[in-house]
PANU-468195 format. One record per residue (C-alpha): residue number from 1; residue in three letters; y, z, x. Coordinates in pm, 1 decimal, decimal comma. Layout:
N
<node><seq>NUM</seq><type>ALA</type><Y>Y</Y><Z>Z</Z><X>X</X></node>
...
***
This chain:
261
<node><seq>1</seq><type>UNK</type><Y>9858,8</Y><Z>385,9</Z><X>2355,4</X></node>
<node><seq>2</seq><type>UNK</type><Y>9783,3</Y><Z>480,4</Z><X>1994,1</X></node>
<node><seq>3</seq><type>UNK</type><Y>9438,4</Y><Z>463,9</Z><X>1833,9</X></node>
<node><seq>4</seq><type>UNK</type><Y>9527,8</Y><Z>160,7</Z><X>1619,7</X></node>
<node><seq>5</seq><type>UNK</type><Y>9655,6</Y><Z>-21,0</Z><X>1929,4</X></node>
<node><seq>6</seq><type>UNK</type><Y>9332,2</Y><Z>64,8</Z><X>2111,5</X></node>
<node><seq>7</seq><type>UNK</type><Y>9131,9</Y><Z>-67,5</Z><X>1813,9</X></node>
<node><seq>8</seq><type>UNK</type><Y>9322,2</Y><Z>-397,8</Z><X>1803,8</X></node>
<node><seq>9</seq><type>UNK</type><Y>9308,5</Y><Z>-448,1</Z><X>2179,3</X></node>
<node><seq>10</seq><type>UNK</type><Y>8937,6</Y><Z>-358,0</Z><X>2183,1</X></node>
<node><seq>11</seq><type>UNK</type><Y>8863,9</Y><Z>-625,8</Z><X>1923,3</X></node>
<node><seq>12</seq><type>UNK</type><Y>9073,7</Y><Z>-876,2</Z><X>2118,8</X></node>
<node><seq>13</seq><type>UNK</type><Y>8878,6</Y><Z>-796,4</Z><X>2436,4</X></node>
<node><seq>14</seq><type>UNK</type><Y>8540,3</Y><Z>-819,8</Z><X>2264,5</X></node>
<node><seq>15</seq><type>UNK</type><Y>8614,5</Y><Z>-1158,2</Z><X>2112,2</X></node>
<node><seq>16</seq><type>UNK</type><Y>8791,0</Y><Z>-1315,0</Z><X>2408,5</X></node>
<node><seq>17</seq><type>UNK</type><Y>8557,4</Y><Z>-1190,0</Z><X>2682,9</X></node>
<node><seq>18</seq><type>UNK</type><Y>8293,3</Y><Z>-1440,1</Z><X>2574,8</X></node>
<node><seq>19</seq><type>UNK</type><Y>8508,2</Y><Z>-1707,5</Z><X>2415,6</X></node>
<node><seq>20</seq><type>UNK</type><Y>8666,6</Y><Z>-1920,7</Z><X>2692,6</X></node>
<node><seq>21</seq><type>UNK</type><Y>9025,8</Y><Z>-1813,8</Z><X>2628,8</X></node>
<node><seq>22</seq><type>UNK</type><Y>9074,9</Y><Z>-1531,1</Z><X>2885,8</X></node>
<node><seq>23</seq><type>UNK</type><Y>9025,6</Y><Z>-1172,9</Z><X>2772,9</X></node>
<node><seq>24</seq><type>UNK</type><Y>9259,8</Y><Z>-1035,6</Z><X>3041,8</X></node>
<node><seq>25</seq><type>UNK</type><Y>9531,3</Y><Z>-1280,1</Z><X>2938,1</X></node>
<node><seq>26</seq><type>UNK</type><Y>9499,7</Y><Z>-1185,6</Z><X>2571,9</X></node>
<node><seq>27</seq><type>UNK</type><Y>9497,4</Y><Z>-816,1</Z><X>2659,4</X></node>
<node><seq>28</seq><type>UNK</type><Y>9826,6</Y><Z>-866,2</Z><X>2844,1</X></node>
<node><seq>29</seq><type>UNK</type><Y>9977,3</Y><Z>-1062,0</Z><X>2554,8</X></node>
<node><seq>30</seq><type>UNK</type><Y>9849,9</Y><Z>-804,2</Z><X>2304,5</X></node>
<node><seq>31</seq><type>UNK</type><Y>9987,1</Y><Z>-516,4</Z><X>2512,7</X></node>
<node><seq>32</seq><type>UNK</type><Y>10330,0</Y><Z>-679,9</Z><X>2523,1</X></node>
<node><seq>33</seq><type>UNK</type><Y>10334,5</Y><Z>-757,3</Z><X>2149,3</X></node>
<node><seq>34</seq><type>UNK</type><Y>10218,7</Y><Z>-405,4</Z><X>2061,3</X></node>
<node><seq>35</seq><type>UNK</type><Y>10452,6</Y><Z>-254,7</Z><X>2321,7</X></node>
<node><seq>36</seq><type>UNK</type><Y>10149,6</Y><Z>-69,6</Z><X>2458,6</X></node>
<node><seq>37</seq><type>UNK</type><Y>10215,1</Y><Z>-137,6</Z><X>2824,4</X></node>
<node><seq>38</seq><type>UNK</type><Y>10157,2</Y><Z>150,6</Z><X>3061,3</X></node>
<node><seq>39</seq><type>UNK</type><Y>10027,9</Y><Z>227,8</Z><X>3406,3</X></node>
<node><seq>40</seq><type>UNK</type><Y>9686,3</Y><Z>275,9</Z><X>3244,1</X></node>
<node><seq>41</seq><type>UNK</type><Y>9646,3</Y><Z>-82,4</Z><X>3120,7</X></node>
<node><seq>42</seq><type>UNK</type><Y>9399,0</Y><Z>-150,0</Z><X>3402,1</X></node>
<node><seq>43</seq><type>UNK</type><Y>9192,9</Y><Z>158,4</Z><X>3308,6</X></node>
<node><seq>44</seq><type>UNK</type><Y>9176,6</Y><Z>45,4</Z><X>2944,2</X></node>
<node><seq>45</seq><type>UNK</type><Y>9084,6</Y><Z>-307,1</Z><X>3055,8</X></node>
<node><seq>46</seq><type>UNK</type><Y>8799,1</Y><Z>-168,1</Z><X>3266,9</X></node>
<node><seq>47</seq><type>UNK</type><Y>8666,9</Y><Z>42,3</Z><X>2977,4</X></node>
<node><seq>48</seq><type>UNK</type><Y>8662,9</Y><Z>-244,3</Z><X>2727,4</X></node>
<node><seq>49</seq><type>UNK</type><Y>8512,5</Y><Z>-474,6</Z><X>2992,3</X></node>
<node><seq>50</seq><type>UNK</type><Y>8234,4</Y><Z>-216,4</Z><X>3030,5</X></node>
<node><seq>51</seq><type>UNK</type><Y>8180,0</Y><Z>-235,7</Z><X>2654,4</X></node>
<node><seq>52</seq><type>UNK</type><Y>8143,0</Y><Z>-614,2</Z><X>2663,2</X></node>
<node><seq>53</seq><type>UNK</type><Y>7908,5</Y><Z>-587,9</Z><X>2961,6</X></node>
<node><seq>54</seq><type>UNK</type><Y>7685,4</Y><Z>-358,5</Z><X>2756,0</X></node>
<node><seq>55</seq><type>UNK</type><Y>7712,0</Y><Z>-606,2</Z><X>2466,4</X></node>
<node><seq>56</seq><type>UNK</type><Y>7581,8</Y><Z>-873,2</Z><X>2705,3</X></node>
<node><seq>57</seq><type>UNK</type><Y>7285,4</Y><Z>-651,9</Z><X>2791,9</X></node>
<node><seq>58</seq><type>UNK</type><Y>7214,2</Y><Z>-606,6</Z><X>2421,1</X></node>
<node><seq>59</seq><type>UNK</type><Y>7217,8</Y><Z>-983,8</Z><X>2361,1</X></node>
<node><seq>60</seq><type>UNK</type><Y>7009,5</Y><Z>-1074,4</Z><X>2668,5</X></node>
<node><seq>61</seq><type>UNK</type><Y>6784,8</Y><Z>-766,4</Z><X>2669,0</X></node>
<node><seq>62</seq><type>UNK</type><Y>6464,5</Y><Z>-972,7</Z><X>2654,9</X></node>
<node><seq>63</seq><type>UNK</type><Y>6574,9</Y><Z>-1197,7</Z><X>2942,0</X></node>
<node><seq>64</seq><type>UNK</type><Y>6675,6</Y><Z>-894,7</Z><X>3148,9</X></node>
<node><seq>65</seq><type>UNK</type><Y>6343,9</Y><Z>-716,8</Z><X>3087,3</X></node>
<node><seq>66</seq><type>UNK</type><Y>6150,6</Y><Z>-1026,6</Z><X>3195,5</X></node>
<node><seq>67</seq><type>UNK</type><Y>6365,4</Y><Z>-1058,4</Z><X>3507,6</X></node>
<node><seq>68</seq><type>UNK</type><Y>6312,4</Y><Z>-693,2</Z><X>3601,5</X></node>
<node><seq>69</seq><type>UNK</type><Y>5938,2</Y><Z>-715,0</Z><X>3537,2</X></node>
<node><seq>70</seq><type>UNK</type><Y>5901,9</Y><Z>-1024,3</Z><X>3757,5</X></node>
<node><seq>71</seq><type>UNK</type><Y>6126,1</Y><Z>-886,0</Z><X>4032,2</X></node>
<node><seq>72</seq><type>UNK</type><Y>5911,4</Y><Z>-573,3</Z><X>4055,7</X></node>
<node><seq>73</seq><type>UNK</type><Y>5615,9</Y><Z>-794,6</Z><X>4143,0</X></node>
<node><seq>74</seq><type>UNK</type><Y>5788,9</Y><Z>-840,7</Z><X>4481,1</X></node>
<node><seq>75</seq><type>UNK</type><Y>5713,9</Y><Z>-1211,3</Z><X>4488,6</X></node>
<node><seq>76</seq><type>UNK</type><Y>5943,1</Y><Z>-1508,6</Z><X>4552,7</X></node>
<node><seq>77</seq><type>UNK</type><Y>5910,3</Y><Z>-1624,0</Z><X>4193,0</X></node>
<node><seq>78</seq><type>UNK</type><Y>6160,7</Y><Z>-1784,5</Z><X>3956,8</X></node>
<node><seq>79</seq><type>UNK</type><Y>6304,2</Y><Z>-1450,1</Z><X>3846,2</X></node>
<node><seq>80</seq><type>UNK</type><Y>6348,7</Y><Z>-1329,7</Z><X>4205,0</X></node>
<node><seq>81</seq><type>UNK</type><Y>6527,9</Y><Z>-1652,6</Z><X>4293,4</X></node>
<node><seq>82</seq><type>UNK</type><Y>6750,3</Y><Z>-1617,0</Z><X>3986,8</X></node>
<node><seq>83</seq><type>UNK</type><Y>6837,2</Y><Z>-1260,0</Z><X>4088,1</X></node>
<node><seq>84</seq><type>UNK</type><Y>6921,1</Y><Z>-1377,4</Z><X>4439,9</X></node>
<node><seq>85</seq><type>UNK</type><Y>7152,9</Y><Z>-1641,8</Z><X>4295,3</X></node>
<node><seq>86</seq><type>UNK</type><Y>7324,1</Y><Z>-1369,8</Z><X>4091,2</X></node>
<node><seq>87</seq><type>UNK</type><Y>7378,5</Y><Z>-1171,7</Z><X>4412,2</X></node>
<node><seq>88</seq><type>UNK</type><Y>7524,4</Y><Z>-1479,5</Z><X>4582,9</X></node>
<node><seq>89</seq><type>UNK</type><Y>7761,8</Y><Z>-1533,5</Z><X>4291,2</X></node>
<node><seq>90</seq><type>UNK</type><Y>7889,5</Y><Z>-1176,3</Z><X>4328,9</X></node>
<node><seq>91</seq><type>UNK</type><Y>8006,9</Y><Z>-1217,2</Z><X>4689,6</X></node>
<node><seq>92</seq><type>UNK</type><Y>8344,6</Y><Z>-1388,7</Z><X>4618,2</X></node>
<node><seq>93</seq><type>UNK</type><Y>8451,8</Y><Z>-1141,2</Z><X>4347,7</X></node>
<node><seq>94</seq><type>UNK</type><Y>8337,6</Y><Z>-851,2</Z><X>4568,8</X></node>
<node><seq>95</seq><type>UNK</type><Y>8558,3</Y><Z>-974,7</Z><X>4853,4</X></node>
<node><seq>96</seq><type>UNK</type><Y>8853,9</Y><Z>-1017,5</Z><X>4618,0</X></node>
<node><seq>97</seq><type>UNK</type><Y>8799,5</Y><Z>-674,0</Z><X>4463,4</X></node>
<node><seq>98</seq><type>UNK</type><Y>8774,0</Y><Z>-493,5</Z><X>4797,4</X></node>
<node><seq>99</seq><type>UNK</type><Y>9054,7</Y><Z>-663,2</Z><X>4988,8</X></node>
<node><seq>100</seq><type>UNK</type><Y>9299,5</Y><Z>-755,6</Z><X>4713,6</X></node>
<node><seq>101</seq><type>UNK</type><Y>9269,3</Y><Z>-464,4</Z><X>4467,3</X></node>
<node><seq>102</seq><type>UNK</type><Y>9637,5</Y><Z>-365,1</Z><X>4486,7</X></node>
<node><seq>103</seq><type>UNK</type><Y>9759,5</Y><Z>-721,9</Z><X>4447,0</X></node>
<node><seq>104</seq><type>UNK</type><Y>9533,5</Y><Z>-768,9</Z><X>4143,6</X></node>
<node><seq>105</seq><type>UNK</type><Y>9659,7</Y><Z>-449,9</Z><X>3979,4</X></node>
<node><seq>106</seq><type>UNK</type><Y>10017,7</Y><Z>-571,1</Z><X>4029,5</X></node>
<node><seq>107</seq><type>UNK</type><Y>9941,0</Y><Z>-875,9</Z><X>3812,4</X></node>
<node><seq>108</seq><type>UNK</type><Y>9871,7</Y><Z>-656,1</Z><X>3508,7</X></node>
<node><seq>109</seq><type>UNK</type><Y>10236,5</Y><Z>-585,4</Z><X>3432,3</X></node>
<node><seq>110</seq><type>UNK</type><Y>10304,0</Y><Z>-790,1</Z><X>3117,7</X></node>
<node><seq>111</seq><type>UNK</type><Y>10400,0</Y><Z>-1111,7</Z><X>3301,0</X></node>
<node><seq>112</seq><type>UNK</type><Y>10368,1</Y><Z>-1356,5</Z><X>3011,4</X></node>
<node><seq>113</seq><type>UNK</type><Y>10484,0</Y><Z>-1651,6</Z><X>3221,1</X></node>
<node><seq>114</seq><type>UNK</type><Y>10195,1</Y><Z>-1600,6</Z><X>3462,7</X></node>
<node><seq>115</seq><type>UNK</type><Y>9948,0</Y><Z>-1549,9</Z><X>3178,8</X></node>
<node><seq>116</seq><type>UNK</type><Y>10068,8</Y><Z>-1863,8</Z><X>3000,1</X></node>
<node><seq>117</seq><type>UNK</type><Y>10046,2</Y><Z>-2075,8</Z><X>3314,9</X></node>
<node><seq>118</seq><type>UNK</type><Y>9692,0</Y><Z>-1958,6</Z><X>3384,1</X></node>
<node><seq>119</seq><type>UNK</type><Y>9592,0</Y><Z>-2029,3</Z><X>3021,6</X></node>
<node><seq>120</seq><type>UNK</type><Y>9708,0</Y><Z>-2389,1</Z><X>3069,8</X></node>
<node><seq>121</seq><type>UNK</type><Y>9481,8</Y><Z>-2412,2</Z><X>3375,8</X></node>
<node><seq>122</seq><type>UNK</type><Y>9192,2</Y><Z>-2270,2</Z><X>3171,4</X></node>
<node><seq>123</seq><type>UNK</type><Y>9252,9</Y><Z>-2531,0</Z><X>2902,2</X></node>
<node><seq>124</seq><type>UNK</type><Y>9258,2</Y><Z>-2813,5</Z><X>3156,9</X></node>
<node><seq>125</seq><type>UNK</type><Y>8932,0</Y><Z>-2691,4</Z><X>3312,0</X></node>
<node><seq>126</seq><type>UNK</type><Y>8759,5</Y><Z>-2673,7</Z><X>2972,8</X></node>
<node><seq>127</seq><type>UNK</type><Y>8882,0</Y><Z>-3021,9</Z><X>2883,2</X></node>
<node><seq>128</seq><type>UNK</type><Y>8754,9</Y><Z>-3162,8</Z><X>3212,2</X></node>
<node><seq>129</seq><type>UNK</type><Y>8413,9</Y><Z>-2999,2</Z><X>3165,5</X></node>
<node><seq>130</seq><type>UNK</type><Y>8389,7</Y><Z>-3133,4</Z><X>2809,2</X></node>
<node><seq>131</seq><type>UNK</type><Y>8411,0</Y><Z>-3493,7</Z><X>2926,3</X></node>
<node><seq>132</seq><type>UNK</type><Y>8165,6</Y><Z>-3440,0</Z><X>3211,0</X></node>
<node><seq>133</seq><type>UNK</type><Y>7828,1</Y><Z>-3599,9</Z><X>3141,4</X></node>
<node><seq>134</seq><type>UNK</type><Y>7569,8</Y><Z>-3342,3</Z><X>3034,8</X></node>
<node><seq>135</seq><type>UNK</type><Y>7344,5</Y><Z>-3225,7</Z><X>3317,6</X></node>
<node><seq>136</seq><type>UNK</type><Y>6985,1</Y><Z>-3110,8</Z><X>3307,4</X></node>
<node><seq>137</seq><type>UNK</type><Y>6939,5</Y><Z>-2896,7</Z><X>3618,2</X></node>
<node><seq>138</seq><type>UNK</type><Y>6938,4</Y><Z>-2523,1</Z><X>3684,9</X></node>
<node><seq>139</seq><type>UNK</type><Y>7189,7</Y><Z>-2330,6</Z><X>3894,5</X></node>
<node><seq>140</seq><type>UNK</type><Y>7114,5</Y><Z>-2380,7</Z><X>4264,3</X></node>
<node><seq>141</seq><type>UNK</type><Y>7190,9</Y><Z>-2147,0</Z><X>4553,2</X></node>
<node><seq>142</seq><type>UNK</type><Y>7502,9</Y><Z>-2337,0</Z><X>4659,4</X></node>
<node><seq>143</seq><type>UNK</type><Y>7600,7</Y><Z>-2373,9</Z><X>4294,9</X></node>
<node><seq>144</seq><type>UNK</type><Y>7576,7</Y><Z>-1996,3</Z><X>4251,8</X></node>
<node><seq>145</seq><type>UNK</type><Y>7837,7</Y><Z>-1946,1</Z><X>4524,1</X></node>
<node><seq>146</seq><type>UNK</type><Y>8066,0</Y><Z>-2212,0</Z><X>4374,7</X></node>
<node><seq>147</seq><type>UNK</type><Y>8039,8</Y><Z>-2052,1</Z><X>4030,4</X></node>
<node><seq>148</seq><type>UNK</type><Y>8103,8</Y><Z>-1716,7</Z><X>4198,2</X></node>
<node><seq>149</seq><type>UNK</type><Y>8427,8</Y><Z>-1856,9</Z><X>4342,3</X></node>
<node><seq>150</seq><type>UNK</type><Y>8529,9</Y><Z>-1956,5</Z><X>3990,0</X></node>
<node><seq>151</seq><type>UNK</type><Y>8461,0</Y><Z>-1600,5</Z><X>3875,7</X></node>
<node><seq>152</seq><type>UNK</type><Y>8673,2</Y><Z>-1461,6</Z><X>4159,9</X></node>
<node><seq>153</seq><type>UNK</type><Y>8960,4</Y><Z>-1690,3</Z><X>4058,8</X></node>
<node><seq>154</seq><type>UNK</type><Y>8927,0</Y><Z>-1554,9</Z><X>3704,5</X></node>
<node><seq>155</seq><type>UNK</type><Y>9061,8</Y><Z>-1213,1</Z><X>3810,7</X></node>
<node><seq>156</seq><type>UNK</type><Y>9401,6</Y><Z>-1369,0</Z><X>3735,2</X></node>
<node><seq>157</seq><type>UNK</type><Y>9511,1</Y><Z>-1278,6</Z><X>3380,5</X></node>
<node><seq>158</seq><type>UNK</type><Y>9497,5</Y><Z>-1600,2</Z><X>3180,9</X></node>
<node><seq>159</seq><type>UNK</type><Y>9203,9</Y><Z>-1757,5</Z><X>3365,7</X></node>
<node><seq>160</seq><type>UNK</type><Y>8898,8</Y><Z>-1721,9</Z><X>3143,4</X></node>
<node><seq>161</seq><type>UNK</type><Y>8598,3</Y><Z>-1582,9</Z><X>3330,2</X></node>
<node><seq>162</seq><type>UNK</type><Y>8344,2</Y><Z>-1729,6</Z><X>3089,5</X></node>
<node><seq>163</seq><type>UNK</type><Y>8546,2</Y><Z>-2049,7</Z><X>3057,1</X></node>
<node><seq>164</seq><type>UNK</type><Y>8584,4</Y><Z>-2103,8</Z><X>3431,5</X></node>
<node><seq>165</seq><type>UNK</type><Y>8224,3</Y><Z>-2016,0</Z><X>3521,8</X></node>
<node><seq>166</seq><type>UNK</type><Y>8065,5</Y><Z>-2213,8</Z><X>3237,6</X></node>
<node><seq>167</seq><type>UNK</type><Y>8295,2</Y><Z>-2511,4</Z><X>3299,3</X></node>
<node><seq>168</seq><type>UNK</type><Y>8218,1</Y><Z>-2502,0</Z><X>3672,5</X></node>
<node><seq>169</seq><type>UNK</type><Y>7844,4</Y><Z>-2491,4</Z><X>3601,8</X></node>
<node><seq>170</seq><type>UNK</type><Y>7872,4</Y><Z>-2787,6</Z><X>3362,4</X></node>
<node><seq>171</seq><type>UNK</type><Y>8074,7</Y><Z>-2983,8</Z><X>3618,0</X></node>
<node><seq>172</seq><type>UNK</type><Y>7796,3</Y><Z>-2914,9</Z><X>3871,0</X></node>
<node><seq>173</seq><type>UNK</type><Y>7547,5</Y><Z>-3069,5</Z><X>3629,0</X></node>
<node><seq>174</seq><type>UNK</type><Y>7381,3</Y><Z>-2751,4</Z><X>3500,2</X></node>
<node><seq>175</seq><type>UNK</type><Y>7218,0</Y><Z>-2772,8</Z><X>3158,2</X></node>
<node><seq>176</seq><type>UNK</type><Y>7439,3</Y><Z>-2616,0</Z><X>2889,4</X></node>
<node><seq>177</seq><type>UNK</type><Y>7222,2</Y><Z>-2324,1</Z><X>2777,0</X></node>
<node><seq>178</seq><type>UNK</type><Y>7140,4</Y><Z>-2236,5</Z><X>3139,8</X></node>
<node><seq>179</seq><type>UNK</type><Y>7510,8</Y><Z>-2248,7</Z><X>3227,6</X></node>
<node><seq>180</seq><type>UNK</type><Y>7593,2</Y><Z>-1999,9</Z><X>2950,7</X></node>
<node><seq>181</seq><type>UNK</type><Y>7303,9</Y><Z>-1770,6</Z><X>3045,0</X></node>
<node><seq>182</seq><type>UNK</type><Y>7399,1</Y><Z>-1760,0</Z><X>3412,2</X></node>
<node><seq>183</seq><type>UNK</type><Y>7767,9</Y><Z>-1709,9</Z><X>3331,1</X></node>
<node><seq>184</seq><type>UNK</type><Y>7704,6</Y><Z>-1409,9</Z><X>3109,0</X></node>
<node><seq>185</seq><type>UNK</type><Y>7443,4</Y><Z>-1242,5</Z><X>3330,1</X></node>
<node><seq>186</seq><type>UNK</type><Y>7628,0</Y><Z>-1289,4</Z><X>3661,6</X></node>
<node><seq>187</seq><type>UNK</type><Y>7911,6</Y><Z>-1060,0</Z><X>3554,0</X></node>
<node><seq>188</seq><type>UNK</type><Y>7700,1</Y><Z>-757,7</Z><X>3463,7</X></node>
<node><seq>189</seq><type>UNK</type><Y>7671,6</Y><Z>-587,0</Z><X>3802,2</X></node>
<node><seq>190</seq><type>UNK</type><Y>8036,8</Y><Z>-638,4</Z><X>3910,1</X></node>
<node><seq>191</seq><type>UNK</type><Y>8171,4</Y><Z>-517,6</Z><X>3575,6</X></node>
<node><seq>192</seq><type>UNK</type><Y>7935,3</Y><Z>-220,2</Z><X>3553,2</X></node>
<node><seq>193</seq><type>UNK</type><Y>8012,5</Y><Z>-118,6</Z><X>3911,5</X></node>
<node><seq>194</seq><type>UNK</type><Y>8390,5</Y><Z>-146,5</Z><X>3873,2</X></node>
<node><seq>195</seq><type>UNK</type><Y>8379,9</Y><Z>32,0</Z><X>3537,8</X></node>
<node><seq>196</seq><type>UNK</type><Y>8179,6</Y><Z>327,2</Z><X>3667,1</X></node>
<node><seq>197</seq><type>UNK</type><Y>8410,0</Y><Z>371,0</Z><X>3967,7</X></node>
<node><seq>198</seq><type>UNK</type><Y>8721,0</Y><Z>358,5</Z><X>3748,6</X></node>
<node><seq>199</seq><type>UNK</type><Y>8572,1</Y><Z>602,4</Z><X>3495,0</X></node>
<node><seq>200</seq><type>UNK</type><Y>8473,5</Y><Z>837,1</Z><X>3778,1</X></node>
<node><seq>201</seq><type>UNK</type><Y>8835,1</Y><Z>831,8</Z><X>3897,6</X></node>
<node><seq>202</seq><type>UNK</type><Y>8954,3</Y><Z>895,9</Z><X>3540,4</X></node>
<node><seq>203</seq><type>UNK</type><Y>8720,3</Y><Z>1194,4</Z><X>3499,0</X></node>
<node><seq>204</seq><type>UNK</type><Y>8841,2</Y><Z>1347,7</Z><X>3826,1</X></node>
<node><seq>205</seq><type>UNK</type><Y>9211,8</Y><Z>1289,2</Z><X>3756,7</X></node>
<node><seq>206</seq><type>UNK</type><Y>9260,7</Y><Z>1305,8</Z><X>3380,9</X></node>
<node><seq>207</seq><type>UNK</type><Y>9611,4</Y><Z>1448,1</Z><X>3421,0</X></node>
<node><seq>208</seq><type>UNK</type><Y>9716,1</Y><Z>1139,2</Z><X>3618,0</X></node>
<node><seq>209</seq><type>UNK</type><Y>9655,2</Y><Z>911,0</Z><X>3319,5</X></node>
<node><seq>210</seq><type>UNK</type><Y>9873,6</Y><Z>887,8</Z><X>3010,4</X></node>
<node><seq>211</seq><type>UNK</type><Y>9607,2</Y><Z>726,2</Z><X>2791,7</X></node>
<node><seq>212</seq><type>UNK</type><Y>9389,7</Y><Z>972,3</Z><X>2597,8</X></node>
<node><seq>213</seq><type>UNK</type><Y>9010,2</Y><Z>970,4</Z><X>2586,2</X></node>
<node><seq>214</seq><type>UNK</type><Y>8994,2</Y><Z>897,0</Z><X>2210,7</X></node>
<node><seq>215</seq><type>UNK</type><Y>9187,5</Y><Z>572,2</Z><X>2254,2</X></node>
<node><seq>216</seq><type>UNK</type><Y>8943,5</Y><Z>470,5</Z><X>2526,5</X></node>
<node><seq>217</seq><type>UNK</type><Y>8645,3</Y><Z>550,9</Z><X>2301,8</X></node>
<node><seq>218</seq><type>UNK</type><Y>8786,9</Y><Z>357,4</Z><X>2004,6</X></node>
<node><seq>219</seq><type>UNK</type><Y>8866,8</Y><Z>60,1</Z><X>2225,3</X></node>
<node><seq>220</seq><type>UNK</type><Y>8516,1</Y><Z>75,4</Z><X>2374,8</X></node>
<node><seq>221</seq><type>UNK</type><Y>8338,3</Y><Z>73,8</Z><X>2036,7</X></node>
<node><seq>222</seq><type>UNK</type><Y>8558,6</Y><Z>-205,9</Z><X>1899,2</X></node>
<node><seq>223</seq><type>UNK</type><Y>8502,7</Y><Z>-419,1</Z><X>2210,7</X></node>
<node><seq>224</seq><type>UNK</type><Y>8125,3</Y><Z>-365,3</Z><X>2202,0</X></node>
<node><seq>225</seq><type>UNK</type><Y>8083,8</Y><Z>-473,4</Z><X>1838,6</X></node>
<node><seq>226</seq><type>UNK</type><Y>8321,3</Y><Z>-769,7</Z><X>1865,8</X></node>
<node><seq>227</seq><type>UNK</type><Y>8166,6</Y><Z>-868,1</Z><X>2199,7</X></node>
<node><seq>228</seq><type>UNK</type><Y>7811,2</Y><Z>-867,0</Z><X>2064,7</X></node>
<node><seq>229</seq><type>UNK</type><Y>7912,2</Y><Z>-1105,2</Z><X>1786,1</X></node>
<node><seq>230</seq><type>UNK</type><Y>8121,0</Y><Z>-1328,5</Z><X>2013,2</X></node>
<node><seq>231</seq><type>UNK</type><Y>7847,0</Y><Z>-1354,8</Z><X>2278,5</X></node>
<node><seq>232</seq><type>UNK</type><Y>7593,4</Y><Z>-1489,3</Z><X>2030,1</X></node>
<node><seq>233</seq><type>UNK</type><Y>7854,8</Y><Z>-1725,2</Z><X>1889,2</X></node>
<node><seq>234</seq><type>UNK</type><Y>7953,3</Y><Z>-1856,0</Z><X>2231,2</X></node>
<node><seq>235</seq><type>UNK</type><Y>7594,1</Y><Z>-1942,0</Z><X>2325,2</X></node>
<node><seq>236</seq><type>UNK</type><Y>7578,1</Y><Z>-2167,2</Z><X>2019,1</X></node>
<node><seq>237</seq><type>UNK</type><Y>7919,7</Y><Z>-2319,2</Z><X>2095,2</X></node>
<node><seq>238</seq><type>UNK</type><Y>7823,6</Y><Z>-2412,5</Z><X>2453,2</X></node>
<node><seq>239</seq><type>UNK</type><Y>7498,2</Y><Z>-2571,6</Z><X>2340,4</X></node>
<node><seq>240</seq><type>UNK</type><Y>7685,9</Y><Z>-2786,3</Z><X>2088,5</X></node>
<node><seq>241</seq><type>UNK</type><Y>7955,7</Y><Z>-2880,9</Z><X>2340,1</X></node>
<node><seq>242</seq><type>UNK</type><Y>8251,8</Y><Z>-2764,8</Z><X>2129,4</X></node>
<node><seq>243</seq><type>UNK</type><Y>8475,2</Y><Z>-2659,3</Z><X>2420,6</X></node>
<node><seq>244</seq><type>UNK</type><Y>8767,5</Y><Z>-2889,6</Z><X>2332,7</X></node>
<node><seq>245</seq><type>UNK</type><Y>8878,0</Y><Z>-2661,7</Z><X>2048,9</X></node>
<node><seq>246</seq><type>UNK</type><Y>8926,1</Y><Z>-2378,4</Z><X>2296,3</X></node>
<node><seq>247</seq><type>UNK</type><Y>9104,8</Y><Z>-2607,5</Z><X>2541,0</X></node>
<node><seq>248</seq><type>UNK</type><Y>9359,3</Y><Z>-2692,4</Z><X>2272,3</X></node>
<node><seq>249</seq><type>UNK</type><Y>9389,2</Y><Z>-2324,1</Z><X>2180,6</X></node>
<node><seq>250</seq><type>UNK</type><Y>9458,8</Y><Z>-2231,2</Z><X>2544,7</X></node>
<node><seq>251</seq><type>UNK</type><Y>9724,8</Y><Z>-2502,7</Z><X>2567,0</X></node>
<node><seq>252</seq><type>UNK</type><Y>9898,8</Y><Z>-2372,9</Z><X>2253,3</X></node>
<node><seq>253</seq><type>UNK</type><Y>9883,7</Y><Z>-2001,2</Z><X>2337,6</X></node>
<node><seq>254</seq><type>UNK</type><Y>9969,1</Y><Z>-2069,9</Z><X>2700,5</X></node>
<node><seq>255</seq><type>UNK</type><Y>10279,1</Y><Z>-2266,8</Z><X>2605,3</X></node>
<node><seq>256</seq><type>UNK</type><Y>10391,1</Y><Z>-1996,6</Z><X>2361,5</X></node>
<node><seq>257</seq><type>UNK</type><Y>10339,1</Y><Z>-1727,6</Z><X>2628,7</X></node>
<node><seq>258</seq><type>UNK</type><Y>10543,9</Y><Z>-1921,7</Z><X>2881,9</X></node>
<node><seq>259</seq><type>UNK</type><Y>10829,6</Y><Z>-1970,5</Z><X>2632,4</X></node>
<node><seq>260</seq><type>UNK</type><Y>10815,6</Y><Z>-1602,2</Z><X>2532,5</X></node>
<node><seq>261</seq><type>UNK</type><Y>10802,9</Y><Z>-1497,5</Z><X>2896,8</X></node>
***
């Protein structure tokens, strides 16, 4: 993977991680179009996902500081309950990551037909959520698990993580801004954990990877900057209920990917 390819793919990841159009699906499409497919696609995906996770921390830094401050009080307060819900939401993706890691890696092989089909599902989910009556409640404990299941399903390239989790929260009747906040914060620990493990493996076996460190760094920086901008933009989009535009986009790109595949 060249530096320019890493730059383009990093920008794609940063923008599409927060916009409900599937970052993994676009990374696969971009890799195919740029002919940048390699056995290290998963490593690059993990690195740029780490960048967008850090972008999330930058955007929600005040919320995170308040949560940490309240949690350290060791009381069953609102922040502690929110943190517990985050932990509950992590269980499904943890199970998938531990027991189906090899099967997941096998999906990242430039299968445009799979990506296109999953993008159509993402579009349908966004469309359904758009026409659901606006709710006014917070994420409950059961709701956290259900949203976590949506996140686990989003390991498939073409299923948008933010799209599926936000749409699921809206369908459950969660207020729009709270749905976006929970969706973006729930992914931090899983992404950071997976990224650190993958980077540790890369550092210990650099000769086993064909992608160079500079490409990873360029992709990381591009994804962080693009992700920071996209995260702020997406919060506004969810509040205004403009998800139909992305549903149509997923339908178009998904159809093109299926035809190309």
